[in-house]
N, C-alpha and C positions, 0 to 999 in steps of 0.2 A: 561600471568598470570590471573587467575581465583580469584576474592574475593567473600566472603559470600555475598550471594542475588544477585550476578552478573549472568546474563541469556546471553548467546551466541548462537545464530540462526544459522544454518547451512542455507548459502544462497540458494542452491537449494531446499530447503524445501519450500521456500517461492515465489518460483516462480510458477504460477499456470501450472497446465500440460498444457493446451492449448497453452503455450509459451513456453513450454521445448524443442521442436523440433528447435526452432528459435534460439537458443544459447545454446552451452555448459555452466556447472556451472563455469568454470574458466572466461567465459565471460561474466557472469551476475553479477550484481552490486544490492544491495540493499540499500535505502538511507531515512534518515530523518522519522523514523516510528511517528507514532501517535497513542495511547494508550487511550481508553475511556471506561468507564462502563455503560452498556445500557441495559433495558431488562433483569437483572440478570447475565449479562455476559461481559466478556472482549472482546473488536474489536480492531484491529490494520490494520490500513491503511500504506501505505508506498509506496515509488517511487522504481520501477523497470528499471534498465537499461540494456538491452540484447546488442548483438554484433551489431545490426544496429544503436546503438546510440539512439535510441527513448526512450524517458521517458515514461513510463507506471506508472499507479497505480493498485495495486492489496490489497484486505483485508482480513483477516482471524478472525477466533474467537480464544481466548486463555482461557486455564483451569486456575484454581486457582494459579497453579505454572508457570504459564507463558509459558506452552507449548503450541504448536499449535495443535488447535483441528483436529481430523483425517477428512480429505474431506473437510475443511473449506476454503481451500485458493481459492479464485476466482479471477478473472481478471478484477475488477471495470473498466477499461478504455474501455473494450470491450462493458461494457452497458451503455456507456457515449458518446451521439452524440452531435455535433456540437459544440466539445470543442478542435477543432485543435488534432494536433497529437504529441503535446508535453506536456504531464501532470505530473506536478511536487508537490511534497511537500503536500500531503492531511493533513487537520487539522480537527479536529472532533468539533461540535458545537451542544449544546442540549439546546433547546429553547422549554418551557412549554410540557415536554415529546416527543418531536418531534427531531429527529437526522439529521442533516445536516453534509454534509462534504463541505469543500473550498480549493480549488487549483490553481494554475497558471499555464500559458504557459511558463514560463520561460524568454527565450533571445530575444523573438519577440518584435520588436517595433511597437506599444507601446504594452507592455504585458497586458494579461488581467488577472484577478481574476473571477473563477466560483465559485458557491456558488449552490449547489442543496442538495433537501431531498433525 
């Protein structure tokens, strides 16, 4: 059931093109989105889980109706080095007009929290 003001995304639309051959839409899961307003636009970061079970992160732009901006979905995890192969739950932080994102490496013991600009 949809409610006024509710937005439902299609999972496959949030999987970056570079990862779509790794998993079918039925085997793709999107979790824990974070949305922020930065540089006159909306950004959304989120966890992507494909059939291999790895936790990855992607990011995209949203328009004012919270629709995905065409060709804005990118594989954020592919750009992050030395952050393990399990990346989950991205969150935004804006400090002095600079955008940061923090995330964790999940189940590992001890787990780690990453913070990057």
